[in-house]
Each structure stands twice: as structure tokens, then as C-alpha cells.
DRENLOGU-264617 format. One record per atom (N, C-alpha, C): residue in three letters; x, y, z. Coordinates in steps of 0.05 Angstrom, whole numbers, plus 5000, padded with zeros to 4 digits. Each point is the difference from the previous one (the first is absolute). Example, Ala and Ser with C-alpha at 12.3 -4.5 7.8 and 13.67 -1.06 7.14 Angstrom:
<nodes>
ALA526448865156;ALA498250245000;ALA501850245000;SER499350214986;SER501650245001;SER498550225014;
</nodes>
This chain:
<nodes>
MET501649765000;MET498450245000;MET501750255000;LEU502250005016;LEU501850245001;LEU501350054973;SER500449794984;SER501350044974;SER498350174982;PHE497350015005;PHE498250164984;PHE500850305001;PHE500850095024;PHE500650285003;PHE502850074989;LYS501549804992;LYS502750044989;LYS500150014970;ILE497649964987;ILE500049984971;ILE500650274988;HIS500850004975;HIS500750244986;HIS497650194998;PRO500450265004;PRO497750194999;PRO498550004973;ILE501549964978;ILE498749994974;ILE498249764998;LYS501049775010;LYS498449765000;LYS497550045017;LEU500350135023;LEU497750055017;LEU498050184987;LEU501050214987;LEU498350194986;LEU498449874978;VAL501449854983;VAL498849884976;VAL497949795009;LEU500849825017;LEU498349775007;LEU497650105016;SER500450185019;SER497750105016;SER498150164983;ASN501150164981;ASN498350154981;ASN498449814983;PHE501349804989;PHE498749804983;PHE497949855016;ALA500649915024;ALA498149855017;ALA497550165005;LEU500450265007;LEU497750175006;LEU498350064975;LEU501450044978;LEU498650064975;LEU498249764991;ILE501249765000;ILE498549764991;ILE497849945019;PHE500350085026;PHE497949945020;PHE497650194997;ILE500650264996;ILE497850205000;ILE498850044972;LEU501249874980;LEU499150044972;LEU497049944996;ASN499049805015;ASN497349914997;ASN498150125021;ILE501050185017;ILE498350115021;ILE498950274990;PRO497350035000;PRO498850254990;PRO500750245017;GLY500050234988;GLY500650255014;GLY502950055006;THR501849864985;THR502850035005;THR501550104975;ILE498650134982;ILE501250074974;ILE502450195004;ALA499850195017;ALA502250195005;ALA502449865011;LEU499649825019;LEU502249855012;LEU501249814979;ARG498349874985;ARG501149824978;ARG501850154982;ASN499050234990;ASN501650164981;ASN502650095012;LEU500050095026;LEU502450095013;LEU502049775002;LEU499149765009;LEU501749775003;LEU501149924973;ALA498350004979;ALA500949924974;ALA502150184988;VAL499650265004;VAL502050204990;VAL502749975014;VAL499949985027;VAL502449975016;VAL501549754992;LEU498549784997;LEU501349744993;LEU501150014972;LEU498650114981;LEU500950004973;LEU502550184997;VAL500050235013;VAL502350184998;VAL502449875014;THR499649885023;THR502249865014;THR501249784983;LEU498349844989;LEU501049784983;LEU501450104975;ALA499050214988;ALA501350124976;ALA502850105007;LEU500350135023;LEU502650115008;LEU501949775005;ILE499149795013;ILE501749775006;ILE500949874974;PHE498149984981;PHE500549874975;PHE502150164984;LEU499850265000;LEU501950174985;LEU502849995011;LYS500249965026;LYS502649985013;LYS501149725001;SER498449814993;SER500849725002;SER502149934978;GLU501849825008;GLU502049914981;GLU499249744986;THR497849895009;THR499049764988;THR498850064973;SER500849854980;SER499150054972;SER497249884996;ILE498450164985;ILE497349914993;ILE500149834975;LYS502449994987;LYS500249854975;LYS499349715004;LEU500649895023;LEU499449725006;LEU497049944995;LEU498350205007;LEU497249964997;LEU499250014971;PHE501150194985;PHE499250034972;PHE501549814981;ASN501849845012;ASN501249794984;ASN498049794991;SER497849995015;SER497949814993;SER498250124978;LYS499849854978;LYS498350084978;LYS497150025009;HIS499149815017;HIS497350005009;HIS499350245017;PHE501850095017;PHE499450235016;PHE499950254983;SER501850024980;SER499950224981;SER497450014985;ASN499149764992;ASN497449994985;ASN497750095017;LEU500049915026;LEU497850085018;LEU500050305004;THR502450115004;THR500250295003;THR499150154975;LEU500749894977;LEU499250134975;LEU496949994996;ILE498849785007;ILE497049984998;ILE498750205018;LEU500950025025;LEU498850195019;LEU500550294991;LEU502450054990;LEU500550274990;LEU498350074976;THR499749814982;THR498350044976;THR497150055008;LEU499049855020;LEU497350045009;LEU499750285013;THR502050085015;THR499950265013;THR499950234979;ILE501749984980;ILE500050204978;ILE497449994985;TYR499049764994;TYR497549974985;TYR497750135014;ILE499749955027;ILE497850125014;ILE500150315000;PHE502550105002;PHE500350294999;PHE499050124973;PHE501049894978;PHE499250104974;PHE497149954994;HIS499049775010;HIS497149954998;HIS498450215014;SER500950085024;SER498550205016;SER500150274986;VAL502150064985;VAL500350264987;VAL498450004974;PHE500249794984;PHE499050014973;PHE497449844995;LYS499349825018;LYS497649834995;LYS497850045021;ALA500750085024;ALA498050025022;ALA497850204993;ASP497649935009;ASP497750184996;ASP500450255018;GLU501149965024;GLU500450225019;GLU503050005007;ILE501550164985;ILE502950005002;ILE501050085028;GLU498950215010;GLU500950105026;GLU499549795022;TRP497749885000;TRP499349805020;TRP501849754997;SER500449914976;SER501749764995;SER502950055009;LEU501050244994;LEU502850065008;LEU500350015030;SER497950105013;SER500150015029;SER499949715012;GLN498349834987;GLN499849725009;GLN502649854994;TYR501250074977;TYR502649884992;TYR502250055021;ARG500050255011;ARG502050075020;ARG499549855026;THR497550005010;THR499449895026;THR499749705000;GLN498949894978;GLN499349714999;GLN502049834985;TRP501950134986;TRP502049844986;TRP502950085007;ILE500650264999;ILE502750085006;ILE500749955029;TYR498250055018;TYR500649955029;TYR500549705005;PRO498349824989;PRO500749715003;PRO502849934988;MET500750144977;MET502649954989;MET502350095019;LEU499550215014;LEU501950105020;LEU500349795023;TYR497749885007;TYR500149795020;TYR501549764990;PHE499849944974;PHE501549784988;PHE503050065001;ILE500750254994;ILE502850085002;ILE501049985029;MET498350085019;MET500649985028;MET500649715008;GLY498249824992;GLY500449725005;GLY502649894988;SER500550094975;SER502449914986;SER502550105015;LEU500050255010;LEU502350115014;LEU500449865027;LEU497849935013;LEU500249845025;LEU501349734994;ALA499249884979;ALA501149744992;ALA502950034992;PHE500750214986;PHE502850054993;PHE501750035024;LEU499050145020;LEU501550045025;LEU500449735014;ALA497849845000;ALA500249745014;ALA501849814985;ALA499950014973;ALA501649824984;ALA503050065002;SER500650265002;SER502850085003;SER501049965029;ASN498149945018;ASN500749935028;ASN501650225014;GLN499350254994;GLN501550235011;GLN499250055030;TYR497450005004;TYR499050065028;TYR498249775010;PHE498749864983;PHE498449775007;PHE499849814976;ASN499249755005;ASN499849814978;ASN497149954992;ASN499749834980;ASN497349954989;ASN498249865021;LYS501149845017;LYS498449865020;LYS498950205020;THR501650195008;THR499050215018;THR497850164988;LEU500350074975;LEU498050164985;LEU497349854999;LEU500249754993;LEU497549844998;LEU498749965027;THR501649985021;THR499049965027;THR498550255009;VAL501150244994;VAL498750255007;VAL497350024985;LEU500049934974;LEU497650014984;LEU497949825012;PHE500749755005;PHE498149805011;PHE498950095027;SER501850085018;SER499250075027;SER498150245001;SER500650204983;SER498450254999;SER497249944991;LEU499749834980;LEU497449924990;LEU498549825019;PHE501549825014;PHE498849805017;PHE498650135024;VAL500850245008;VAL498750135022;VAL497050044994;HIS499450054975;HIS497250044992;HIS498449745004;VAL501149774992;VAL498749755003;VAL499749935030;LEU502050055015;LEU499949955029;LEU497850165013;TYR499750254992;TYR497950175011;TYR497249894993;ILE499649934974;ILE497549894991;ILE499249755016;ASP501949825003;ASP499549745014;ASP499450055030;LEU501650185012;LEU499750055028;LEU497350125007;ILE499250204984;ILE497350135005;ILE497849794995;ALA500349844980;ALA497949804994;ALA499849795022;ILE502349925010;ILE500049805022;ILE498750115025;ILE500750255007;ILE498850135023;ILE497050024996;GLU499250084976;GLU497150034994;GLU498649735002;TYR501349794992;TYR498849735000;TYR499549925029;PHE502050045018;PHE499649925028;PHE497950175014;GLU499750254991;GLU498050175012;GLU497149954991;THR499849934974;THR497349984988;THR499349724990;GLY502149834997;GLY499549744988;GLY499750004970;GLN500450234988;GLN499850034971;GLN502750084988;LEU500749884977;LEU502550074987;LEU499550244982;LEU501750205002;LEU499850234983;LEU500249924971;THR498650154983;THR500349954971;THR500250264985;ARG501350004978;ARG500550254984;ARG501250225017;PHE502049925016;PHE501450195018;PHE502850054989;GLY500750254997;GLY502650074988;GLY502150115018;GLY499350005026;GLY502050105020;GLY500750294996;LEU502650065002;LEU500950274999;LEU499550134973;THR499749844979;THR499550114973;THR497250104997;LYS498249925018;LYS497150084999;LYS498649884976;SER501249824986;SER498849884977;SER500949704998;PRO498149814997;PRO500849724997;PRO501549954974;VAL499550174980;VAL501449974975;VAL503050065004;LEU500550235012;LEU502850085004;LEU501449815019;GLY498649925021;GLY501149805019;GLY500749744986;ASN498349924981;ASN500549754986;ASN502350024981;TYR500550234988;TYR502350044983;TYR502649945016;ILE500150115024;ILE502349965017;ILE500349705007;THR497749885008;THR500149725008;THR501149834977;ASN499150054976;ASN500949834978;ASN502950054991;ILE500950245005;ILE502950054996;ILE501649835019;LEU499150005025;LEU501449845021;LEU499749704994;ASN497749924990;ASN499749724993;ASN502049924977;SER500350184982;SER502049964978;SER502849965011;MET500850175018;MET502649995012;MET500449745016;ILE498049925015;ILE500249765017;ILE500249754982;ILE498249984980;ILE500049774983;ILE502749984985;VAL501050224989;VAL502550004986;VAL502349925019;GLU499950105025;GLU502049935020;GLU500049705005;PHE497749885003;PHE499849715005;PHE501149844976;ILE499250084976;ILE501049864976;ILE503050024999;TYR501150245005;TYR502950045000;TYR501449825020;ARG498949995024;ARG501249835021;ARG499949714993;PHE497849914990;PHE499849714994;PHE501749924976;ARG500350194981;ARG501549934975;ARG503050055004;MET500750235012;MET502850095000;MET501449955027;LYS498449935021;LYS501049965027;LYS501450265010;GLU498950234992;GLU500950265009;GLU497650175007;LYS500550225014;LYS497750185006;LYS500850294997;VAL498050174995;VAL500450284998;VAL498950145025;LEU497549955007;LEU498950115024;LEU501249865024;PRO500650145022;PRO501549895022;PRO498449815019;PHE497449984996;PHE498349855018;PHE500449704995;ASN499949845022;ASN500149714995;ASN497449904988;SER499949764991;SER497849894985;SER497449995016;TYR500349965027;TYR497649995017;TYR498650275001;PHE501650215003;PHE498950275000;PHE498950074973;LEU501449924979;LEU499050064973;LEU497349874995;PHE499749755010;PHE497449864997;PHE497950155016;LEU500750095024;LEU498150165016;LEU499150254986;PHE501950134987;PHE499450244985;PHE498049944977;LEU500549774987;LEU498149924979;LEU497249955011;LEU499949875023;LEU497349965013;LEU498750265006;LEU501550195010;LEU498850265006;LEU499150154975;CYS501549974979;CYS499250124974;CYS497549874989;VAL499849735003;VAL497649864992;VAL497550105016;LEU500450035026;LEU497950105017;LEU499250284992;SER502050164993;SER499550284991;SER498350004974;SER500649814982;SER498549984975;SER497149945006;ILE499549825019;ILE497349935008;ILE498550255011;ILE501450155017;ILE498850235013;ILE499450224979;GLU501850044982;GLU499650214979;GLU497649944982;GLY499649744995;GLY497649924985;GLY499950094971;MET502350034987;MET500050094972;MET499949764982;ARG497949974984;ARG499849774983;ARG502349964980;PHE500850224987;PHE502249984981;PHE502649965014;GLY500250105025;GLY502449965016;GLY500549705006;VAL497849875009;VAL500349715007;VAL500449834975;ILE498850084978;ILE500549864975;ILE502950034992;SER501050245002;SER502950054994;SER501849835017;LEU499349985026;LEU501749845018;LEU499949714993;PHE497749904992;PHE499849724991;PHE501849944976;PHE499950184980;PHE501649964976;PHE503050055006;MET500550175019;MET502850055009;MET501149745012;SER498449865016;SER500949755012;SER500449784979;LEU498350004980;LEU500349804978;LEU502650064985;THR500550254995;THR502550084986;THR502449925017;GLY499950065026;GLY502149925018;GLY500549705001;ALA497849855000;ALA500349715000;ALA501449904974;ILE499350124978;ILE501349924975;ILE503050075000;PHE500750245009;PHE502850075002;PHE501549825019;PHE498749915021;PHE501349825019;PHE500549724988;ILE498149914984;ILE500249724989;ILE501849984977;ILE499850184980;ILE501449964975;ILE503150045004;ASP501449824988;ASP502950024999;ASP501250035028;ASN499049855019;ASN501050025028;ASN500949725008;PRO502649944997;PRO501049735005;PRO500649955030;LYS499550195017;LYS500749975028;LYS498049835016;TYR497649964988;TYR498049835013;TYR498849814980;ASN499049775009;ASN498749824982;ASN497150104995;LEU498749884980;LEU497450114992;LEU497949995022;LYS500149795016;LYS498149975022;LYS500250235020;VAL502450065008;VAL500550225019;VAL499250274988;LYS500850044975;LYS499450254987;LYS497050044997;SER498649784994;SER497150024996;SER498650065027;CYS500949885021;CYS498850055027;CYS500450295008;ILE502450104997;ILE500650285008;ILE498350194982;ALA500049954974;ALA498550184982;ALA497049995006;LEU498949765005;LEU497249985006;LEU499350145026;SER501749985020;SER499550135025;SER499950304997;LEU501850114983;LEU500050294995;LEU497450084987;VAL499149854980;VAL497650074985;VAL497549985018;ILE499949805017;ILE497749965018;ILE499950235020;LEU502250075011;LEU500150225020;LEU499150264987;CYS501050064976;CYS499450254987;CYS497250004987;SER498749775000;SER497349984990;SER497950065021;LEU500850005025;LEU498150045022;LEU498550274998;PRO501450234994;PRO498650254997;PRO497949994978;LEU500649864978;LEU498149984977;LEU497649845009;LEU500549775013;LEU497749835009;LEU498350155020;TYR501250145018;TYR498650165020;TYR498350214987;ASN501250144980;ASN498650224986;ASN497649894984;VAL500449784986;VAL497849884985;VAL497749935018;LYS500649905024;LYS497949915018;LYS498550235013;TYR501450215007;TYR498850215017;TYR499450264984;ASP501050034976;ASP499450254985;ASP497649944981;SER497850135006;SER497549954986;SER500150094971;ARG502050164993;ARG500150114973;ARG500549784979;TRP501249785009;TRP500549784981;TRP497449884990;ASP497950005018;ASP497549864993;ASP498650134976;SER500350264997;SER498550144978;SER501850074977;LEU502549925000;LEU501950084979;LEU499249904973;ILE499349754997;ILE499449884974;ILE497550134988;GLU497950045016;GLU497650134991;GLU500450294992;THR502050135012;THR500550284995;THR501450054974;ILE501649814991;ILE501750034976;ILE498450104975;PRO497949854991;PRO498550094976;PRO498750275004;ILE499150075024;ILE498750265005;ILE502150224998;ALA502449955011;ALA502150204999;ALA501150044972;LEU500149794984;LEU501150024973;LEU498150154981;ASP497550005006;ASP498050144984;ASP500050295008;THR502150154993;THR500250275009;THR498250204985;GLU498849914978;GLU498250184985;GLU497350015013;ASN498949775008;ASN497349995012;ASN500150045030;ASN502349935013;ASN500350035029;ASN502150215005;VAL499150245007;VAL502050225003;VAL500550065029;PHE499749805017;PHE500550045029;PHE503050065005;TRP501749954980;TRP502850055003;TRP500650305002;GLN498050174994;GLN500450295004;GLN498950105026;VAL499049825016;VAL498850085026;VAL502350045020;LYS499950225015;LYS502150065019;LYS499949825025;ASP502249975013;ASP500349835024;ASP497950065021;ALA499550265005;ALA498250085021;ALA497249884996;THR499149994975;THR497449894993;THR499949705007;TRP502249864994;TRP500149725007;TRP499949965030;ARG501450165014;ARG500149975030;ARG497250065012;GLU498550184987;GLU497350065010;GLU498049784993;GLY500849834980;GLY498249784993;GLY497550094985;ASN500450204982;ASN497750114985;ASN499549814976;ASN498149825003;ASN499549794980;ASN498950114974;SER498950245001;SER498950124975;SER502350074981;ALA502450055011;ALA502350074984;ALA502049774996;ILE499649795015;ILE501949775000;ILE498549754991;GLY501349844983;GLY498849754991;GLY499949795022;SER498649794994;SER499849785019;SER500149734985;LEU500549795016;LEU500149734989;LEU497249894997;ALA499949754989;ALA497449884995;ALA498349965025;ASN501349975023;ASN498649965025;ASN499350265014;GLY500650234986;GLY499350265011;GLY502250125017;VAL502149865006;VAL502250105016;VAL501650214984;GLN500750225012;GLN501550214986;GLN502749904991;LEU500950094976;LEU502649934989;LEU502250085020;ASP502049825003;ASP502350075016;ASP501750214986;HIS500750215013;HIS501550214988;HIS502749914987;SER501549855016;SER502749914991;SER499749814976;ASN498249805002;ASN499649814978;ASN499250144974;TYR498050175002;TYR498950134977;TYR502050204988;MET501050185016;MET501650234990;MET502649914987;ARG501349815012;ARG502649914989;ARG499749894972;ILE497949844997;ILE499549874973;ILE499050214980;ALA498250175009;ALA498950204981;ALA502150214992;TRP501650095020;TRP502150194994;TRP502149884981;ALA500749745004;ALA501949874983;ALA498949994971;ALA497449934998;ALA498849994973;ALA500050284987;LYS499350205015;LYS500050274989;LYS502950094993;GLY501849925017;GLY502850074995;GLY501049894974;VAL499449744995;VAL500849884974;VAL498650144977;GLU497550085004;GLU498650154979;GLU501350274994;TYR500850145021;TYR501450264996;TYR502749964987;ILE501449795007;ILE502649944987;ILE499649954970;SER497949854993;SER499549944972;SER499250254984;LYS498950205013;LYS499250254987;LYS502450184993;ASP502149975016;ASP502550154994;ASP502449835010;ILE501149844982;ILE502149815008;ILE502650145006;TYR500250264994;TYR502450155006;TYR499850155027;GLY497749995012;GLY499850125027;GLY499150294999;ILE498750095022;ILE498950275001;ILE501650185019;GLY502149895013;GLY501650175018;GLY500649875026;TYR502549995009;TYR500849875024;TYR498850135025;GLY499049845019;GLY499050105025;GLY498849785017;ARG500150045026;ARG499149785017;ARG496949975000;ASN498550224993;ASN497149994999;ASN499050044972;VAL501549894981;VAL499350044972;VAL497449864993;PHE499249795015;PHE497549864995;PHE497650205002;GLY500150175020;GLY497950205003;GLY499950204977;HIS502450074990;HIS500250174977;HIS498849874975;ALA500549744997;ALA498949854978;ALA496949985001;ILE499049975024;ILE497050005004;ILE498950274991;GLU501350215007;GLU499150274992;GLU500250034969;LYS502149904989;LYS500450034971;LYS498149834983;TYR499649755008;TYR498549824983;TYR497149975009;ASP499450055025;ASP497249965010;ASP498850265011;ASP501450224995;ASP498950265006;ASP499150035029;ASN501649915018;ASN499450025029;ASN502550115014;ASP499850255008;ASP502350145012;ASP499950015030;SER498149855012;SER499750005029;SER501949815015;ILE501449834984;ILE501749795013;ILE502850004988;ARG501150244995;ARG502750034989;ARG502149875017;GLY499649995026;GLY502149905018;GLY500049695002;TRP498449864985;TRP499949715002;TRP502349864987;HIS500749775011;HIS501849824986;HIS498649744996;SER501049824984;SER498549764992;SER500549765019;HIS501550045021;HIS500849795018;HIS501749794985;SER501350084979;SER502049844986;SER502250184990;GLY502449965012;GLY502250174992;GLY500749974970;ILE499849754990;ILE500649954972;ILE498050144982;VAL497449985007;VAL498050134983;VAL500450305000;ASP500450125024;ASP500450295001;ASP502550084984;PHE502149855003;PHE502650064987;PHE499649994969;THR498549804991;THR499749974971;THR498150214988;ILE497950075015;ILE498250224992;ILE501750254996;GLY501950045018;GLY501650245000;GLY502050014978;VAL501849804998;VAL502250014982;VAL499849804976;GLY497849864999;GLY499549834976;GLY501449745000;LEU499649854979;LEU501249734998;LEU503050014997;ILE501150214989;ILE502950024998;ILE501250025029;GLY498950165016;GLY501050025028;GLY499649745015;LEU497749874995;LEU499649745013;LEU502049804992;LEU500749994974;LEU502049804990;LEU502750065012;LEU500750255003;LEU502650075013;LEU500049915029;TRP497850045014;TRP499949935028;TRP500149695003;ILE498549864984;ILE500049715001;ILE502849894992;SER501450134982;SER502749924992;SER501950035024;PHE499750215015;PHE501750045024;PHE499449795021;ILE497549965007;ILE499349815021;ILE500849714991;SER499449934975;SER500649734991;SER503049954999;SER501550214993;SER502949975000;SER501149945028;VAL498950155020;VAL500849955028;VAL499449715008;ILE497649914993;ILE499049745008;ILE501649774987;PHE500350024973;PHE501349784986;PHE503049995005;HIS501350235001;HIS502850005006;HIS500549925029;GLY498450105018;GLY500349935028;GLY499749705005;THR498049884986;THR499549715003;THR502549854990;SER501050084977;SER502349864989;SER502550025018;VAL500450245011;VAL502450045017;VAL499749845025;PHE497749995012;PHE499749845024;PHE500449704995;ILE498749904979;ILE500349714994;ILE502949934994;ASN501450174986;ASN502749934991;ASN502150085021;LYS499550225015;LYS502150105018;LYS499250005029;GLY497449945006;GLY499150015028;GLY500050285012;ASN499450204984;ASN500250285008;ASN497550085016;TYR500350055025;TYR497750065018;TYR498550254990;PHE501550214994;PHE498850264993;PHE498649984973;ALA500949834982;ALA498749964974;ALA497249885005;LEU499949805017;LEU497449885006;LEU498150195014;LEU501150165019;LEU498350205013;LEU499050214981;SER501650074980;SER499050184979;SER497749884985;VAL500149744995;VAL497949864986;VAL497450025016;PHE500249945025;PHE497650005017;PHE498850285004;ILE501850205004;ILE499050275004;ILE498750114975;SER501249964977;SER499050114975;SER497549854990;SER500049745002;SER497749844991;SER497650055019;GLY500550025026;GLY497950055019;GLY498750274995;PHE501750204995;PHE498950274995;PHE498450014974;PHE501149874979;PHE498650004974;PHE497349865002;ILE499949775013;ILE497549865002;ILE497950165015;ARG500950135022;ARG498150175015;ARG499150244984;SER501750104981;SER499350234984;SER497749944981;VAL499549754994;VAL497849924983;VAL497350065014;VAL500049965026;VAL497450025015;VAL500150225021;ASP502250135004;ASP500350225020;ASP501350244987;SER499350245009;SER501250244990;SER502550075015;ASN502149844996;ASN502550035016;ASN502250144985;MET499650074974;MET502150134985;MET499750315004;ARG500150085025;ARG499550285007;ARG500950055028;ASP500450255006;ASP500550105027;ASP502349855014;HIS499849965026;HIS502149885015;HIS500449704994;MET497949874990;MET500249714993;MET502149974978;PHE499950184980;PHE501849984978;PHE502850075009;LYS500350205017;LYS502650085011;LYS501249775016;GLN498449875017;GLN501049785016;GLN500949774982;PHE498549944979;PHE500849794982;PHE502750054987;PHE500350254990;PHE502550064986;PHE502450025019;LEU499550095025;LEU502150015020;LEU501149725005;ILE498249815005;ILE500849735006;ILE501249864975;LEU498850054977;LEU501049884976;LEU502850104993;GLY500550265005;GLY502650114995;GLY502149855017;ILE499349955025;ILE501849855018;ILE500549724990;THR497949854995;THR500449724992;THR501349964973;LEU499350174981;LEU501249984973;LEU503050055000;VAL500750235013;VAL502950075000;VAL501649795015;LEU499049915023;LEU501549805015;LEU500249744984;ALA497949934985;ALA500049764984;ALA502250014979;PHE500250224986;PHE501950034979;PHE502950035011;TYR500350145022;TYR502750025012;TYR501049735008;GLU498349845014;GLU500849745009;GLU500749824976;LYS498450014980;LYS500549844976;LYS502650074986;ASN500450264996;ASN502450094986;ASN502649965016;LYS499850025027;LYS502349955017;LYS500949714998;LYS498149824999;LYS500649724998;LYS501249934973;GLN499150144979;GLN501149964973;GLN502950104998;GLU500550235013;GLU502750105000;GLU501949835016;ALA499049865020;ALA501749835017;ALA500849744985;LEU498549934980;LEU500649764985;LEU502550034982;
</nodes>
């Protein structure tokens, strides 16, 4: 414990700043503090980088990293020129470009610089950086579980759709699934490589996984528990394939145990979330956006239960807001994309702008479609979508190859972080605000560490 107070002041400044930033990023009402921490951290890292004697050439020696950087740079330039020359509302799109794209890119640079500092081992190493990241996020899960357990003992009821300090089960679930990704990757790495990155022993790591599973149940997010289920399937596959350290029987038992454990939130959600019961019947009603225009009804009307403005099922029960709206908005989003495949202008609430443009309703300009991919494509068109998919798929395919061939921990973590975010972007509006910044911050860390580790091993050969 005393050694903590002897650490280098720069190390203390960087790690404490990073820990606080990643912790408060999802807490509402902290925008000023977030911005202050982000500026201080970015400036500090930039100054250290400029004075560093460690060459960045090692990173760009990789053709794949150069390609990833080029794709992201191309997309950044494309969105800018699209906002200037193609957007319906140039001033609005440029403002959105600055806050919703450039700022996340700065977070990506911040993550990359943190990883550069860790890879060069000047003040701290990659294991320390990942431990700080994990621990800062895990406080959120611990708080959610603790409050839920206290509530259960007091009332006999388990909290549901509770987001803890984030005030939102969606935001809480994003954190939980990031931690689930890190834990699953850590277990795979330990079983395959007989090494570890996080400093916790396997018993504690398993306890952390149990707490994250409990957190998923408490948050009650349908798409979150589905993502966790597929995450566990992916983890099981990575553990089984090309792993000579265990026989097939042992590998199958471990993989099956992981999948079963991570299926519990999904099974619990299906049993206790009544929205599943009406989902199938809602689909054809939601897809018929011409005859059923409930998708233009504001949230307040749904909460009031005004049946004259809201449709109902065959049994007379009012349509569920989440079931209906997500499907109807996705259908309208695809329709708007088909009407202008080049996009109408980048922006986080471009779906509301499209409703105004194509359906002559200007009362819901601030709406988004609850799909990051749909909003992104309405804004920047199919060209922008192809560039984004190219970037994500390159991270996933190259990361998969590097892990299978080299056993690179950070490459596999990049795969889980990027694929998890992309899948959620199909059904959640996460390509915006602090969610997008958090994604790029973590991806910058994992990508740069993955390529540094890979290139260092190649140079050593």
C-alpha cells in the first residue's frame, strides 16, 4: 500500500485522471467535469508523447493498422465534406459533426496515447492500464448489485430496469457488457495461454462474472442479455478452436458452462418481461407504417395510455411502446434511406429531421430511430455506412486472425468491444454522445496495444 504513494507523479496524474473520466462518463449531469478531465488528460498525454523517445514507427509498420487509420481518416473527411456540400441543413450538420464525430475521434486519440504510453512502459504498463479501466467501470456494477440486494432483503422483490449511478438501465447495461467482454476475454486468454492481464485470481474473476450476470438481470435490457448470450457463444468458440492445451471433453464442458451462465439473464428476461408476449403480434402492425401512424405519437401520450391515439392488439391490449416503436422506426428509417441513398446530413437526431422532410411533421425534430446504424445511414448515406462497416469488419477479422495465430489478448478484446458495440448499434442509438466517446476511448486502447504487442513479437523474431 505504501508503494502507491511512491509512484511517479505523471503516472498518478494520468491514471487517476483516466480512472475518474471513465467512471463519470456515464453519469448524467457531469458534462463540465467530463470535458475538464478529457482536456487535461489529452493535453498531458500529448505533451508526454511529444517528449517521448519511443518511436511510433513500430505501430505504423503494420499494414493493417495503417489501413484502419486510413479508413477512419477517410470517413472523417467524408462526413465533413458531406456536411458542407450535401447536408440539407449545413450549419446544423457541421455542429453535429464537431460534437458527435470529432470529439469521439479525440477520445480515440486519447485512448491511443494511453496505450502508447503503456506499450512503451515509461510510467505504467498495459496490465496496469487495463486494470484501471476494469476497476473504474466495475464500481458501477458493484453499486447496481449492492442496491438491488439491499432492496431485495427489504421488500422481497428484485429490482428491474435499474441503472444505478447512470440513472438509465441502458447506460448501465453498456458498462456491464464491456466488463463481460473483458472478463470472458481474460478467461479465454488464461485457459489458452496460461497467462493473465488482469491481476485478480481466477476465483475473484469468476465472482466478478457472477456479479456482472446479476447486474444484467437487474438492468433488464432485452438486447443487452441477447448480446451477452452471443458474447458467451463467441467466447466458447474462441476457447475451443485451435486450443491444444485441453482435450475436447474438457473444452466442451468449460465452454458449455460459460454459455449456460451467460444465458441466465436472457432466460430470466424472457420469463419476467411481458414485452416478449406481444412481440410477434406487434411486428405486422409496426411494419404497416402507412395505415398505422402511431410511430408519430409522442412518448407522453403513450405514458398517459390514450387509446384513441395509440393502437392495440387483437385482445384490446395497448401496443407496447418499445416493441412497436423500434420496429416502426426501423422500417421508416429504411424507407428514408431509400429515398436518399446519399444521406441528408450528419446528426444524432437526423431521424426527426427526416420525418419533417418526408412526412411533413416538424414537432418531433429531436427524435432518433433507436438504431445508431439507421440514424448514421440516414445522415451520411450508404457510402458512409460502407466506410463504417469496413472499419469495424477490419478490426474484427484482423483481430480474430491475430488472436488465433498469435494469442494476442488485446486483439481479441478489440474484437469483442467492436462487435458488441456494432451489434448494439443495430437496435440502440449508441453512435452518439458519451457512448460513442467511451467506445472510441476503449477501442483506441485495445487496438494500439494489440498492434504494438504483435509488432514487438515480430521484431524479436
